[in-house]
N, C-alpha and C positions, 0 to 999 in steps of 0.2 A: 516630600513625596513618598517616602518610607513609612509615614503613618497612614496617609491615604491609602497605599497599598494594602497595608494589614487591615485597614478598615473595610476595603472593598472585596478583599480575596475571600471568596466562598461565600459572599452575602446572598446570592440566589442559589445555595447549594443546601439540600437537606442533609447536612453531614453530623458528625459527632456532636459538635458544639450545640446544633439545633436539638437533635435527639436527646442529649442530656438535660436540656434546659425544658423540653415539652413532654418527654415521656416519663412514665413511672419508671423506677429504677429496675424493676425486673423484667420490663418491657424492653428495656435499652440492652441490658445484659445479655437477653436473649437474641436480640438482632445483633450485638457484636459477637456473640459466640457462633452465629451461623456465617458472619462474615469473614472474622479472623480465624477460626479454628474449624471451619468445615462441619459444623454441626447441623443436623437435619432442620428442614422448616418446620416452624412451630406454627400452626394455624391459628392460635389463641392470641396472637400479637396483632393480627391484621386490623381489625376494627379501631384498636387503640391508635395505631401507626395512621391509619387512613384519616381519622379524624384530626389529629394532630397536623398531619401532611396538609389536609384541606385548609386549615385555618391557618397556618404559615403561609402558604402559597397565596391565600387570598389577601393576605395583609400585604404581600408583595404586588398585588394588583393582579393576579391571575384569576380568570373568569372561567377558563377550561382546561382540561387535562388531556394528555396524549400517552397512551401505551407506545413507547417509541422503539422501534426494533429495526434490525438491518436485514431485509430480506436477501435473496440471491442475487438481486439487482446491484447490491453493494452500496444504496443510498438509504438514509435514513427514513422511516417511514413511519406512518401512524394516523389515525382520525382523531380529529379534535372533538371532545364532547364537553359541552358547558356542566358546571356543578347544579344547575338548575334539575332539579327532578320533580317537577310539578308546581302549581299554583295555588294557593290557599287564600280566600279573602282579598283576591287582587295581588297578591304579593308572592314573588317567586320564592320556593322552597329549595334550599341548598343541602344537598346530600350527596356524600362520599363514604360509601361504605367500605369495610374490609373486603368482601367480595368483589367489589368494584375496582379496589386496589389490586388484588391479587390475580385477577382474570379479567381479559377482554377478548374481544371476537372480532375477526375480520374474515373476509374473503379469500380464502388460501387458493383458489383456483385462478384468481386474476395474478398470482405472483408466480415466477417459474418454480416449476416442481420436478421437472424432468421425469415426467411420467408417474410420479408418485401418487398423484391425485388425479382423478378424471374430472373433467370440466364440470359435472354435474354435483362433485363432491366439494362443495364451497367452504365447509366450516375449518376454520383455522382458530388457535387460540394463542393468545400473548399471555405470558405469565411473568408475574413481577421477578426480577433480580434483586432481592434484597442486598447482595453484596456490591452493588453499584448503586450510589445515591441518587435520588430524584433532585431535578432542578427546575428552576423558572426560568424560561426564556420568552421574553416579551409578555403576552398575558396568558401564557400556557404553562402548567405544571407538566413537565416531562417526567415519564416513568420508565427507567430502562427496564426492557422485558425481553425475554426469548420468545420466539415464535415456531410453533408446532402445528402440523396437521392434526387432523380429528383422531387419527391414529396413531399420534406421537411422534412421527417423523420429524427431525429436525428441517425446517424450510428457511433458515436464517443463519447468520454468522457468529451469533453470540453463544447458541446451545453446543456447538462443538467445542469452542473455546472452554466453556465451563466443565464439560465432560474430560477434557484433556487435561485440564487443571486437576480434577479428582484423580485421574488415573497417575499423573506425575507424582501428586501428593503421597498416594498410596504406596508407589512403589519406592521412591526417594526417601520415605520414612523408614521402610524396611532396610535399606541400606545403611542409614544412619544408625539405626538401633544394633544393627550387627558391628557397627564400627565403634559401638560404646557410647552414642549419644542418646541419653535417655531424658534429656530436657527438651528438647524440641517436639512440638506436637503438631506442627502443621507446615507444609511446603507451600511456597507460593512462588511461580514464576513471575519475574518483574520484566517490564517492557517500557522501553521508552522511543517513540517514532519520531524520526526527523522527516518533516513534509517540504517537499521542494514544489514550487508552482510558479507560474508566469503571471504577469499582469499586462494588459494591453488596455489602451482607451477603450471605454464603453462604445464612442460612436463608430470607431474604427471596426469594433467586433461587430456592432450591428450592419455594417456595410459588407460583410463576408458570410455568405450563407454557409460555406464550409464550418466556419467558427460556431455559428449558432446551431447548426444542425448536428455536425460530427464532433465538434470541439476540437479540431484540429486543422490546419491549412491543408488543402488538397493539391493546391498550386502555389507557386511562389518561388521566384527566380532568386538566386543567391545575392545577398545585399553586397555593397562593395567593402563593408566593414562588418565583422560578425563578432567572434569572441577570439579573433588571432592576437591582440594584444595583451590578452589576459588582464585587462585593466578593470574589469567589472567585478570580478571576484573580490569579496570582502571590501569594496570602494566604499565611498561616501554614498549613503543612502539620499534619493533624491526627496526633496522636501514634501512633495505631495504623496509619495509612498510612505514616506515616515509618518505622516499622519494617519494613513490608513493602518500601519502596523501599530501605532498607538492605540487607535481604537479597538482594533482586533484584540490586543493584549488586554485592554479594560474589559471586553465583552468576555474574554475566555477566564480572566482573573474572578469576575462575577461569579461565575459557574463552577469554581474550584479547580479550572485546568490550569496546572502550573507551566504555561508558556515560559519560556526561558531565553533560548538563543535565536535570534534573527540575524540575517545578514544578506547581501548579496551574493547570489550564486555566479557559476561561471558565465553563462550566457546573458546578453543584453536582456533586460526584461524579465530576469528570472531571481528568486528568493527562496530562502528556507526559513522555517520556524521549526523549532524543535522544543519539546516539553520534557519536564523532569519525570523519571522513573515512577510508575504505578504497577500495582498488581496487573496481570496480563488482560484480565476482563475490562477491568477501569480504564486502563491504557487504550483498549480497542474503542470504548466509548469516547475517551477524550480524544482520540484522532477523528472519530466519525464527527464529532462536535466541531473540532478546529475545521475540517472541510467544509460543513455547511456553513459555518460562520464567515470563513473567508468570503466564500461567494457573497454572502449578502453584505458584509461590510464593505467589500470593493464596490459594489454597486453605489453604497452611498458617497462614495469618493470619485465616482466618474470612472470606475474600473471594471473591465470583466476579469475574473480568476479563472486561469485554465490550469486544470489538473491533469490534463492528457499527458500520458508518457512523452509524446513526441510531436508537440504542437507545430513545430518548425524543421522543415527538412535542412540538414546540414548544419544544425544549431543543437547544442548539447539538451538532452531530454531530462525529463524530471523522473526522480525516483523517490523512495521512502525507506530510508534506512530503518530496519527494526532490530534495536537493541535489546538483546534477551539474556537474563540471567535467572539464576535460582537462588532464592532466600529462605530463611526460616524464620518462624514467630519469634524467635530469640534472637533476632539481628544478624545472624551470619550470613554471607553470602558465600555459597559453595563453591563459586569460580574464582574467588580470590586465593592467588596461590601463595599468599604471605612470604615472608622472607626466606622460607625453607621449601618450596613446593614438593621437593622429593621426600620429604619427611611428613608431608601433609595428606594422610590417607584419604580423608574426606574430599579434598579438592582433586586428587589424582584419579578416584573412581568416578568424579561427575565429570572431569576432563575427558576421561575414556568413554563415559557413556555418550557424550556429544560427539567424539570423533567417530566413534563405531556407528551412531545413529545417521550420522550424515554420510558415511559411505555407504551403509547399507541401503538407505533411504534417499539417496541424491535425486532420484526421479521425482519423489513426492515433494521435495523441497523445491525443485524446478518448476513443478506444476503449481505451487502454490503461489508462485511469482508470475503467473501467466495471465496476461489479459490482453486484449487486442493491441493495445499500443503500445505494449513493452516488446512486443516483436520486433520493432523498428529500433528500440533503445539498447537492449541487450547484446553486447558484443561490440559496439561502438567503443571508441575512446572517450566514454563517458560513463560507462556502466561495466559492470562484470559480462563477463561471457555468459554463454548458456551453458558452460560446464560448470558443475558445482565442486568447490575445493574449498579447504582450510587453510588459512593463514595462522600459524601459532607463533611466529618471531623466533628468531634464532635460539633465544634463551630458554624457551619451553621446549622445543624441538631438540636441543642438546640434552636437556633433562630426561624428555621421555627416550631418546636414544640411549643414554648411559644406562638408564635402569634396565632397559629391555635387551640391550647387548652385553651389559655387564663390563663395561670399560669406560674409562673417562676421555672425553673430548676436551680439547683445549678450548677455552672459553675466553672471550674478549671482555676484560674488566669493565665494569661501568665505571665512568669517569664523570666529572662535571662538564657542564656546557660551558666552553671557553670562548668567549667573543673577542677577546682582545681589548676589552674596554674596562679599565679598572672600576670604574663607576657602576656598571651594571651587575645585577645580582647573579650569583653562581648557584646553580642547583643541579641536583645529582640527574643523569640522564636515565630516561625509562630503560625497561630492559631490551627494548628492540624499537626500530621505527615503526612508523604504521604503513600497511598496505591498502591504498585506496582501490586497488584494482582487484581485490579479493572479493567473491561473493559472500563468502562467511568467515570472517576475520574476528580473531580474539585481539581484544582491546584492553587489556588490563586485569578486568574482573568481568568481563561480559563477551559475549558473541555478537558481532554485527553482521546482520543479514543483510545484505546491500542490493539483493535482486529485486526486491519487492516494488511494483509500479506505483506512481504517485496517485493514481486515481483508486487504487484498490483499497478496500477494507484491509486491515491487518489480520483479521479473525483468522481466515485459512492458513496464513502463514504461521501464526502462534498455535492454533490447534493441531498443524502438523509437527511444530518443533516440539511441542509439549508431548505428543503423543509418541514420537519416534524415541524422543530420551527416555520417556517412561517404559517403553518395551524394553530398552536395552537395560534399563535399572532393574527391571524385574529379572532378567537373566543374571545380573550381577549380585542382586540379593540372594538368589538361589544359591550361589556359590559361597558367599559370605556368610549365609545362616547355618551352613552346613561343615563349618570347619573350626577348630580351635586355635589355628595358626593363621591370625587374619592378615598379619603382614605378608606371609608367603602368597596368600590369596590375592591381595592387592597386587603384589609384585607379579604375579601370573597373568592378573587383568591387564596391566600395564603392557608386558611382554605381547600377549596375544593381541592387544589392540596395535601395539606397534608393527608386528609382523603381518596382521591380517588386514588393517584397516589403514595402515601409514600411508599408502598411496595418495589418499586424500588431502594430505597435507602439502602444500605448495607455498612457498614463501616468496616468489619470484614475481615476475611481471604477468599477469594473466592477460594482458591485452596482447601478448606477443603472438606470433604465428608459430614459433617453436613451442609454445605451451600447448597449443592445439595438438600439436604432433605429439608431444610427450604425454598429453593426458590420454590421447588414444593409444599409447603402446601402454599405459598403466591400466587400461581398461575401463577409464572414467566415462560415463554417459555423456554424449553431447547431443542436446535436445533443441533444435533451434527454433522450433515453430509451437504455438499454441496447441494446433492440432495433435501434434506429437506428444507434447508434455501432458495433454488431458489423459492420454492411456495409462497413465501411473494410477487414476482412480480405481481401474477396474482392474489392474495387475492382480493376480491371485496372491503374492506375498503380501502386498500392501493390503489388500481386503481383510486378509486372515489377521494383520496386525492390527487394524482398526477394530476388527471383531475382539481380538484379545483386551485391548485397551478401552473397549466400549465407546469410542469416540463416534465412529460412524457404523451403521449396520451395512450390509451388502447391498441392500437396496437404496440406501442413501448414497452409497459410493456410486452406485449405477446412475443414480439421477444426477448427482453433480458432475459425473462425466458428461452425461448428456446436454445439460444446461451450459457446461464451458464450450462445448462444440456449437450448440446452437447461437450462443452469445457471440462466438466468434463469427460465425456465418451471418448473422444479422448485422453486425457492423461492418463487414465488408459490402453488403448489399447497401446499406445506407451510404457508405462512401461512394460506391460506384454511382448509384442513383443521384446523389448529391452533385459529383463531377459532370454527369450528363447535363443536369440541369443547367448548371453554372455556364458550360460551354455554349450549349444550344441558345440558352435565353439572354446571356449577358456578354460573355468574352468573344465569341465569335462575330457577333452583331457589332461590337466595338471595332474588331478587326475590319470587319466590311466597311464600317463607316470612315475609318481612316484611311483605307485603302481607295475609296472613292474619292475622296479629299486629294490623295497625292495624286490619282490618276488625272483628276481635273487639272490640278496645277501643273502637271508634267504636259497635258495637252495645249495650255495657254502658253506655256515656254515654247513649244514646238511651232505653234502659229506665229509667234514674234520672233522665230528664227534663233532662240537662245535655248537649245536643248539641252540638258543637263545630265552628263553620262552617269553620274553617282545616282541621281534620283532614279533614272530608269533602271539601275542595278538594283537599287534598294526596294523598287515596286516588284522587280521581279522575284528578288529573295522573299518578299513578304508574300506573294502570290504562293510561292512553293511552299512556304512554311504553313499559311493557312490551309492549303491543301492536305499537306500533310496530318495536321491538326485534326481537319475534318474527318479524315480518313480514321485515324486513330480513334475519333470519337464514335464513328460509325461501327469499328470493329468491337468497341467495347458495349455498344447497344446491343449487338447482334449475341456477342458472348453472354451478357447478362440475361437476355431473353431466353437462349439456350438453358443456362445454369437454373433460371426460375422453373423450368420444366422437368428439370432432371428429377429422378427418384433415386433414393439410396439411403443409406445409413447417414446419422450425423456425421460421423468421422469422414465418410466419402465426400459428402457435401463440404464439409471443412476444408478438406483438399484441394476440391475443386475451386473454393473460394480463394484460397491460398495462392493457386495458380493464375486467377482472374487478376489479384492484387500485383502478383509478379510480373506479369505480363502486359495485359491490355490497359490496367490503370497505371502503371507506371510509364508505359508508352505514351499514353495520352498526356501524363503530367510533362513529359520531356518536352513535348511540341508546344503546350501551352506556355510552358515556362520561356521557351525560345522565343515565342510571340510577345511575352511581355517586354522582352529586352529590346524589341524591334518597333514597339507601339509608343508614343509619346506619353507622358504620365497623364496629361490632362483627358486621353482617350481612354485610358486603362480604367475599367469600371470598379475596380475593386482596390482597397488598400495594399501596397505592396509590403515587402519584408522591412524596410525601411521605416516606414511609417508605422508599422505593429511593433517593432523592436525598440525603437528610438523615440517615438511620440509619445512620451507620457506626462 
């Protein structure tokens, strides 16, 4: 199997192995310099690369190519063009030039732009990202690209990530130079994303309008068994699911996506897949590929893959842990504390930059993890709360405190894991335990941002993280470059960070109500809704930071603020409309049918002199509950009609949508879920939670 894996891994990826074999040495070196050392784009390489790429892709069966990008919808997009570029003497002429590789064109007005583009201004450009390798999927050559408007505004997820990587590279290099590192020439943020998801049987999925249209259940009574026994997590993987995972692994490995860890997650029917670290832009592409292939491969095995953050009420939702670090081209990890972190200036400055950035721009991090489904997930005992804080662990917290306060705290000495069994291996314990409740946790040599939603592109979270750290690195570089006493300035940075931003460090239980109250006393923002979180995009301090780092322009900030609010409102509208359709056309008619049968049966028993008191009581209870559900349905219909006619800003409409979801939609669900428990299964027209969660 190891040999087979080595043979298939990256087989459909236009990577270093292929480029060294098929490109002239000078062209290959030029591309490598662009990718690894941040050199400027060289237009002279395009024709040579395009010709080699076309020949390679066609040998793998490709007939088409696509400029693949991730617009603000969050899904992978692009149009498929064949390599045919005319016909001569009855035979197709195949052509793929450097110009065709480097540039594509799409209808920008058909994608969300948040007012950046008028409807009649349709031209948008895709531009090849040579730092992310092309790949063949099916019969199509996929070319990773950025997507911008005719006037250069970013309309995608990739462009801000690439801009933020440039900013982080520039400012972190300044810091390293000041600290005496003259070898590193390029800084790269590295990312590893853990993807959670649910699988449900496709036939059951097709029987539920809410899953097909909204991606999550809008109704569903609590099943008799959920995740209470905690027996699914890390449990034995069902053979049908294992077959799906095996094929998914192979598909991803062919494309060079290093899928590594897979296991059962906490909830029934929930799973996780994690990939190995890559540079931030490639990691974003890897995760996008992973989500697309999960859906496709699931269908081949009779499953539907659910990436919604909260597909089932009362059941753990799905997130996407974004593991982030900073590395150099010389192989250093700047967030590796080494054995003596208190003496490691590069680590201390990098750590302080992250702590300072997270505290100053907590609202931006919260915003970057905002999507409609995440509102129901964040804050539950399954995901971090909507309060951004950092877990450092006791060892690093002690180190920071000692350096800043100038006195030594008593430390618990690390020992070995003692199991009491002589035959088991002994090993040295880590510096501290992990904290699964923390939104932004230090985990040895990286930070794990646990708030991101499972359906989201990780592009925005990484663009924001890179940008805010770059902004702080700029300030630190200014201090370090203007001193002869480096150690003194590093100590000053640590002290200032601890005193001014140490409030964001919390090593306890983030799920507790006590922490919510403590966070309020510390002045940490608690931003519960997507509509509130979106305001961070247009906050003056944040817009200025994005301008300084050249990650977003003010107009791009305003447009993305608008898109977030409109997206939320549209999702609520779709959910509400789906609920009304299901209730009116399916659920209430089923209740009426059962009520009629029960009433007829009760009438017959009365005629024979054998009236059943419990039957009468159940009929009465059913009638009351049906009437309550009908009233709630009508209330939602009227409120939705009023909302559709309302005028106002995007923020005002989003706030009204939130009220609709909290009140009328929640009320209708309560009554319908009560009806589900009163109606026999054979009458209930949609699969229930027991079917969806356990019938795999």
